[in-house]
Every structure is written in C-alpha cells, then in structure tokens.
N, C-alpha and C positions, 0 to 999 in steps of 0.2 A: 562858210559853207564852204570845204573845200572838194575839187571833185576826188572823184571816186579817183585810183587808182586803173584802173580797168576803164575808163572812159574816157582817163589821161592819156592810155597807150590807143585809146580810140580812136581818137582826134590825134592825137601825132601822125596815121597812119591817113586817117581819110581826113584832114583839116573839117571843112563847117560843111562840110554836105548832112545832109537832116543824117539822123539816126531817131531810130525807131525801138526804144529800150521800156520793157512791164517797169510802172511805175505804182505806188498806191498815191493815196490821201485818205486821211483822216479826218471824221469829223468828231471829236470828242469833247461828251457830252457829260456835267457834271451830275450831283443828282437837287441843284435848283436847278437847271434845262440850260444852263448858260451854256457856251461853244468857245472853247478854244480857237485863238484866230494873229496867223504871225503878221507881221510886216519885216521882212526884208528890208535890207539897209541899198539903196541904190535902186528898188525898183518900188515904181512909181502908181502900179494898175489897182492899188488897194491892198487891205487885209484879207487873208488867205489861207487853207486850211492850213495845216504840217501836212511836208509829203515829202517827196521824191523817189529817185529812179530805187529801184531792186536789182541790187551787186547780183555777179557771175556765187550761183551758189548757196542763195540768202532765199528762203521764205517768205511771201511776201506780208505774213507777220512778223516775222521778225526783220523789214527793213520796214513797216510802222509803227515798231517799237523803236530802233533806232532814225529813225528820222525824228517822233518828236522828240529824244534827248537831245538830238543834233541839234534839235533850232535854239542859234545863239546872238537870233533878231528879238525886236521887238514882238515877245506876249501877250496877252491881252485876254481877256475871260470878260465873255457878253448875253447882257441876258436878252432871251429871245424878243423881247421888244426896243430895243435898240436899234435891233438888225438893219429895220428898215435905213435907218438913216443913218447909218454908216457903210463907207467907201470901200466896196467886197472888189476884188479881183471880178470877170467876170465867166469864172470858172468858178468860183466860190459861187456866187452871187446862182447859177445854174446849179451846182451841186444842190446848198443848202436848196436850194425849189426843190430838185425833185425829192430827194431826203427829208422832204414835210418840215423843216426845218426854218424857211424864210414863205412866207406869203407872194401871192402872184405869178 
C-alpha cells in the first residue's frame, strides 16, 4: 500500500505531526454471510476490514471501492462462527460488534 501523493506532500511539509483525514472502512459480506478481512504485512494487530483515507476530490464510495481493489496484502473470507476465534484489530472488533456481525 503506497502513500497517496497528497498525503506524501503533507508529510513532507509537517513531518510526523497528527493528520486527521476522512477515511472509509468497508464491511464486505458475501451471500453466505462471510466477511472479507485483510491482514497487512508488517502489522501485528490482527485481521482488519478493508479501508483507508479518502483522497482529495474522491467520494467516500469511490474511496471504498478503490481501497478494496488496492488490498494487495493477505485476504480471507471468514464465516460468522469463525470470527470469535480470529485475532481481530481493536477497531475491526469494535466495528463488527457495532454492526451486529460479531457478538459480545
């Protein structure tokens, strides 16, 4: 996953200061109620829903589609009964609980 040119320009100007940007997270569910999750190389916080920053001039829907297409890391479909045993990122666990895809 490469950094967008816009974010690269911001980073060049402000360094490592906090940047708040609009972003999207996508809960992809197939006809069998399985959920598509990604595991990014170099990240050790578990499986996550696809997502990322919304680029300048891009709608949230366009960003969601782009982010799913750009996922070049490990992808896997998980059945609902598998999710409790899967190491999920904190954000993904909270999102799946809030959307009713994970009990607890």
